[in-house]
C-alpha positions in Angstrom: 133.3 -27.9 -71.9 129.6 -28.1 -74.2 127.0 -25.5 -73.4 124.8 -27.0 -71.3 127.6 -27.5 -68.9 128.2 -23.7 -69.5 124.5 -23.3 -69.0 124.2 -25.2 -66.0 127.3 -23.2 -64.3 124.8 -20.6 -62.2 127.7 -17.9 -61.8 127.5 -17.5 -65.6 123.6 -17.8 -66.2 122.6 -15.5 -63.3 125.1 -13.3 -62.2 128.4 -13.7 -64.2 131.1 -12.0 -63.1 132.5 -9.0 -65.2 136.1 -10.2 -65.8 139.0 -8.5 -66.9 140.9 -9.7 -69.2 144.0 -8.5 -68.5 143.9 -10.7 -65.2 140.9 -13.0 -65.3 139.4 -10.8 -61.9 135.9 -9.4 -61.5 136.1 -6.2 -63.5 134.3 -4.2 -60.7 137.0 -5.0 -58.2 139.9 -4.1 -61.0 138.2 -1.0 -61.5 137.9 0.0 -57.7 141.6 -1.5 -57.1 143.6 0.7 -59.9 141.1 3.9 -59.4 145.1 5.8 -59.1 145.8 4.0 -62.1 144.8 6.0 -65.0 146.8 4.0 -67.8 145.2 0.6 -66.5 142.1 1.7 -66.5 142.2 2.9 -69.8 143.6 -0.9 -70.6 140.9 -2.4 -69.2 138.6 -0.2 -70.7 140.0 -0.8 -74.0 139.8 -4.6 -73.6 136.1 -4.6 -73.0 134.1 -1.4 -73.3 130.8 -2.7 -72.5 131.5 -4.6 -69.9 133.7 -1.9 -67.9 130.6 0.4 -68.4 128.3 -1.9 -66.8 130.9 -2.8 -64.6 131.6 0.5 -63.7 127.9 1.9 -63.4 127.2 -0.7 -60.7 130.2 0.4 -58.3 130.4 4.2 -58.8 127.6 5.0 -56.0 130.4 3.2 -53.9 133.6 5.4 -55.7 131.4 8.7 -56.7 133.3 12.0 -55.4 136.6 11.2 -56.5 137.9 13.3 -59.1 138.6 10.4 -61.4 135.4 8.4 -60.4 134.0 11.6 -61.9 135.8 11.6 -64.7 134.9 8.3 -66.2 131.1 8.3 -64.8 131.2 11.8 -67.4 133.0 9.7 -69.9 130.9 6.4 -70.1 127.2 8.6 -69.8 128.0 11.6 -71.9 126.0 11.5 -75.5 126.8 14.4 -77.6 124.2 15.5 -80.4 127.2 16.4 -82.6 127.7 13.8 -85.1 131.5 12.4 -85.2 132.8 11.7 -88.3 135.9 9.8 -87.6 139.3 10.4 -88.2 140.9 10.6 -92.0 142.1 7.3 -91.5 139.1 5.5 -90.4 137.4 7.3 -93.8 140.5 6.4 -96.1 140.1 2.7 -94.8 136.3 2.9 -95.7 136.5 4.6 -98.9 139.6 2.2 -100.2 137.3 -1.0 -99.0 134.6 0.4 -100.5 135.8 0.9 -103.8 137.3 -2.8 -103.6 133.9 -3.9 -102.9 132.8 -1.9 -105.9 135.6 -3.5 -108.3 134.1 -7.4 -106.8 131.0 -6.2 -107.6 131.8 -5.4 -111.4 133.3 -9.1 -111.8 131.0 -10.1 -114.3 131.1 -7.1 -116.5 135.3 -6.9 -116.5 135.7 -10.7 -116.5 132.5 -11.8 -119.2 131.4 -13.7 -115.9 127.8 -15.3 -116.0 126.1 -12.7 -113.7 123.8 -15.6 -111.9 126.2 -17.4 -111.3 128.8 -15.0 -109.9 126.4 -13.2 -107.3 124.4 -16.4 -106.6 128.0 -17.7 -105.2 129.6 -14.4 -104.2 127.0 -11.7 -103.1 128.0 -12.5 -99.1 132.1 -11.7 -100.1 131.0 -8.5 -101.4 129.8 -7.3 -98.0 130.6 -9.6 -95.0 134.9 -9.6 -95.4 135.0 -5.6 -95.8 133.2 -5.1 -92.6 135.2 -7.7 -90.9 138.5 -6.3 -91.9 137.4 -3.0 -90.5 136.9 -4.7 -87.0 140.4 -6.5 -87.4 141.8 -3.0 -88.1 140.0 -1.4 -85.5 140.5 -3.6 -82.6 143.5 -4.8 -83.6 143.5 -8.7 -83.7 146.1 -10.8 -83.3 148.3 -12.0 -86.3 147.3 -15.9 -85.7 143.2 -15.0 -85.1 143.6 -13.0 -88.3 145.4 -15.7 -90.1 142.7 -18.2 -89.2 139.9 -15.8 -90.7 141.6 -15.0 -93.5 142.5 -19.4 -94.1 138.6 -19.4 -93.5 137.7 -17.1 -95.9 140.2 -17.9 -98.7 138.7 -21.3 -98.5 135.1 -20.6 -98.7 135.8 -18.5 -101.5 137.4 -21.1 -103.5 134.9 -24.2 -102.3 132.0 -22.0 -103.2 133.7 -20.9 -106.3 134.7 -24.2 -107.4 130.7 -26.1 -106.9 129.4 -27.5 -110.0 127.4 -24.5 -112.4 123.8 -26.6 -111.7 121.3 -23.5 -110.9 118.7 -26.6 -109.7 121.1 -27.9 -107.4 119.3 -28.0 -104.0 122.8 -28.2 -102.5 124.0 -24.8 -104.1 121.0 -23.2 -102.7 121.2 -24.3 -99.2 125.2 -23.1 -100.1 124.4 -20.0 -101.0 121.1 -19.4 -98.3 123.8 -20.4 -95.1 127.0 -19.0 -96.4 126.2 -15.6 -95.5 125.6 -17.2 -91.9 128.7 -18.5 -92.0 130.6 -14.9 -93.0 128.2 -13.1 -90.3 129.6 -15.8 -87.5 133.1 -14.7 -88.7 132.0 -11.0 -88.6 131.4 -11.9 -85.0 134.9 -13.2 -84.2 136.3 -9.5 -85.4 134.0 -8.1 -83.7 134.7 -9.0 -80.2 138.4 -8.9 -80.8 138.9 -12.4 -81.4 138.1 -12.8 -77.5 135.2 -15.5 -77.9 134.8 -16.1 -74.0 133.5 -12.3 -73.9 129.9 -12.8 -73.8 128.8 -8.9 -73.0 130.6 -8.6 -76.0 128.8 -11.2 -78.0 125.6 -9.5 -76.9 127.1 -6.6 -77.9 127.2 -7.9 -81.1 123.7 -8.4 -81.4 123.3 -4.7 -80.6 125.7 -3.7 -83.4 123.3 -5.7 -86.1 120.1 -4.1 -84.8 121.7 -0.8 -85.1 123.7 -1.2 -88.4 120.9 -2.6 -89.7 118.6 0.8 -89.3 121.6 3.0 -90.4 122.0 1.1 -93.7 118.2 1.2 -94.2 118.4 5.1 -94.2 121.5 5.3 -95.8 120.0 3.2 -99.0 116.7 4.9 -98.4 118.5 8.0 -98.9 120.2 6.7 -102.0 117.6 5.5 -103.5 115.9 9.2 -103.5 119.4 10.5 -104.8 119.2 8.6 -107.9 115.7 9.2 -108.8 116.8 13.0 -108.5 119.7 12.6 -110.4 118.0 10.3 -113.0 115.1 12.1 -113.3 116.7 15.9 -113.4 118.8 15.0 -116.1 115.9 13.0 -117.9 114.5 16.5 -118.2 117.4 18.1 -120.6 117.1 14.9 -122.6 120.5 13.0 -121.0 119.4 9.7 -120.2 122.0 8.5 -118.1 119.9 5.8 -116.2 122.0 3.0 -117.5 125.4 4.5 -116.7 124.6 5.6 -113.1 123.2 2.8 -111.9 126.1 0.5 -113.5 128.8 2.6 -112.6 127.9 4.5 -109.6 125.4 3.2 -107.6 127.0 -0.2 -107.5 130.0 1.1 -105.5 127.2 2.9 -103.5 125.5 -0.5 -102.9 128.8 -1.5 -101.9 130.0 1.1 -99.8 127.0 1.5 -97.3 127.3 -1.5 -95.3 130.6 -0.2 -94.0 129.7 3.7 -94.3 126.3 2.3 -92.1 129.3 0.1 -89.6 131.3 3.5 -89.5 128.9 5.8 -88.1 127.5 3.4 -86.1 130.4 2.8 -84.1 131.7 6.7 -84.1 128.0 7.8 -83.6 126.4 5.3 -81.0 123.4 8.3 -80.2 122.1 8.3 -83.7 120.5 5.0 -83.6 120.7 3.8 -80.0 117.4 4.9 -79.2 115.6 3.3 -82.0 116.0 -0.7 -81.4 114.6 -0.5 -77.9 111.5 1.7 -79.2 111.4 -0.9 -82.3 111.5 -3.8 -79.6 109.1 -2.3 -77.6 106.6 -1.7 -80.4 106.9 -4.6 -82.4 107.4 -7.6 -79.6 103.8 -7.6 -78.5 102.0 -7.2 -82.0 104.0 -10.1 -83.2 103.0 -11.5 -80.4 99.0 -11.0 -81.0 99.7 -11.5 -84.8 101.3 -15.0 -84.2 98.2 -15.7 -81.6 95.5 -15.0 -84.1 97.6 -16.8 -87.2 98.2 -20.3 -85.4 94.2 -19.8 -84.4 93.9 -18.6 -88.4 95.8 -22.0 -89.1 93.0 -24.3 -87.9 90.0 -22.5 -89.4 91.6 -22.1 -92.8 92.6 -26.0 -92.9 95.9 -25.5 -94.4 98.7 -27.6 -92.8 102.3 -27.5 -93.3 102.3 -31.3 -93.5 101.3 -32.0 -97.1 101.9 -28.1 -98.4 105.5 -27.4 -99.3 104.9 -23.7 -99.8 103.3 -23.6 -96.9 106.1 -25.3 -94.4 108.6 -22.9 -96.4 106.4 -19.8 -95.1 106.4 -21.5 -92.2 109.6 -21.6 -91.4 110.4 -18.2 -92.6 108.1 -16.9 -89.8 109.9 -18.7 -87.1 113.4 -17.6 -88.1 111.4 -13.8 -88.5 110.2 -14.4 -84.7 113.1 -15.7 -83.4 115.3 -12.8 -84.6 112.7 -10.2 -82.9 113.2 -12.2 -79.9 116.8 -12.2 -79.5 117.2 -8.7 -80.5 114.3 -7.8 -78.0 116.3 -9.4 -75.3 119.8 -8.2 -76.4 117.7 -4.5 -75.8 115.8 -5.1 -72.7 118.5 -6.4 -71.1 120.0 -3.0 -70.5 116.7 -2.1 -68.6 116.3 -5.0 -65.5 113.1 -3.3 -64.3 111.3 -3.6 -67.6 108.9 -6.3 -66.2 106.2 -6.2 -68.9 108.9 -6.3 -71.9 110.0 -9.5 -70.2 106.9 -10.9 -69.8 106.1 -9.8 -73.5 109.1 -11.5 -74.7 108.4 -14.6 -72.9 105.0 -15.3 -73.9 106.4 -14.5 -77.7 109.3 -17.1 -76.9 106.4 -19.5 -76.0 104.3 -19.0 -79.1 107.5 -19.6 -81.0 108.1 -23.0 -79.6 104.4 -24.0 -80.2 105.4 -22.8 -84.3 108.6 -24.4 -83.9 106.8 -28.1 -82.7 104.4 -27.8 -85.8 107.1 -27.2 -88.1 109.5 -29.7 -86.9 106.6 -32.2 -86.8 105.6 -31.7 -90.1 109.2 -31.8 -92.0 109.5 -35.3 -89.9 106.2 -36.1 -91.5 107.7 -35.3 -94.7 110.7 -37.0 -94.5 108.7 -40.5 -93.1 106.4 -39.9 -96.1 108.5 -38.7 -99.0 112.3 -39.6 -97.7 115.4 -37.7 -97.6 116.4 -34.8 -99.4 118.7 -32.3 -98.6 116.2 -29.4 -98.1 114.3 -31.7 -95.7 117.9 -32.3 -93.9 118.6 -29.0 -93.6 115.6 -27.6 -92.1 115.1 -30.6 -90.0 118.6 -29.5 -88.2 117.4 -26.0 -88.2 114.3 -26.5 -87.0 115.7 -29.0 -83.9 118.2 -26.7 -83.3 116.2 -23.5 -83.0 113.7 -25.6 -80.5 116.5 -26.5 -77.8 117.4 -23.1 -78.2 114.1 -21.5 -77.6 113.1 -23.6 -74.9 116.6 -22.7 -72.9 115.6 -19.2 -73.5 111.8 -19.4 -72.8 113.2 -21.1 -69.9 115.7 -18.2 -68.7 112.7 -16.0 -69.4 110.5 -17.2 -67.3 112.9 -17.3 -64.1 113.9 -13.1 -65.3 110.2 -12.3 -65.5 109.6 -14.0 -61.6 112.5 -12.2 -60.8 114.8 -15.3 -59.5 117.4 -14.5 -62.5 118.7 -11.4 -63.9 118.1 -10.9 -67.6 121.4 -11.1 -68.5 121.1 -14.5 -68.1 119.0 -15.0 -71.0 121.5 -12.7 -73.0 124.3 -15.5 -72.3 122.2 -18.1 -73.3 121.7 -16.9 -76.6 124.9 -15.6 -77.4 126.5 -18.9 -75.7 124.3 -21.1 -78.6 125.8 -19.2 -81.4 129.1 -21.6 -82.3 126.4 -24.5 -82.5 124.4 -22.8 -85.0 128.0 -21.7 -86.8 128.8 -25.5 -86.7 125.7 -26.4 -88.4 126.3 -23.8 -90.9 129.5 -25.7 -92.0 128.1 -28.4 -91.7 125.6 -27.7 -94.8 127.9 -25.5 -96.6 130.9 -27.9 -96.6 129.5 -31.5 -96.0 125.9 -31.7 -97.5 126.6 -31.1 -101.5 129.4 -34.6 -100.6 126.8 -36.2 -98.9 124.2 -35.5 -101.3 126.6 -35.5 -104.8 126.0 -32.0 -105.6 122.5 -32.6 -106.0 
């Protein structure tokens, strides 16, 4: 079934029932049906935690008062002020995986490999496969799914390292840019436990990204502070450890940061889950104002993306950044259906972004008609077309949500349903572009 047919399905976009993955019935019905079966409720919760919580909160007014309902209400709404570090087994996994990632990062030194050659092709493999493995382990994904994910990763590693060594190759640069996006999509599969039809968990994956980026930034800033103090203190007593420290200690810390940030956000969601909504509420209107002023400034300055390649590049980077903010804001605002002002701000921001996308798309079309097809122009053209269609669908659903004709959940579904299309385009750029353009 195509994405468009999915989007035309009103039950999916406007009020999708929370299905129980165990028997494909609405989850709220299953919760009520099995209130006296604690074992079944636990299995139901573990199969889809976010969906279970939302369905339970919807029916809680009808079932409150019973002992089991009060137990689950406390369990789902309780937020501890204490930090939970997780089990020893979890930390053992994190530490071992971090050590392996650190050793891989040292491959250029160990095996005398050119650093530019190695890191250009393999930087993404030092992060995403290990976080993917973490969720594969935590979610107890089936062996079949694990085998498929491992095969894709192995093929990607082999393929990217066999590409011709040509630092000026446009297709190699495109592969290096798009490969992390492909690995990010694979990470999403492991995050949802291999259940690709689980739309609430897909939206939860977007929230996870925001939480982990914030936690990772905190860890990196703390690590930089500690590194500066350590090197400075040893320097005061005449011992220069800078090179040793950054070559053999800091690099392992950098390799460990994504995994540690992931583990902390999973065991302590209360640490950062209040920050993303604040970020969305503050920056969405500010970015909207900036974007409107910027579009007017373009006309005043006389700059245009049609004949200025660097300006077009920056224009597309702006587009991607604003789109990311929209999706991030929707993921956070979807938890608060009553935030009408926030919905209208995101809606207006999406309209401005459609205008930016239209300008960028017309510019790249003009450049192709004037100077012909190149790998970079084709990659930008394809990305702009995909983003334009996606933005139009998101904008339409935001408009309906702003007018209270549809729940905001439908916007979130529109966003996550489109992710496989981006993944497919990434596969085209990574695996087909080098062949189609002769590795140039």
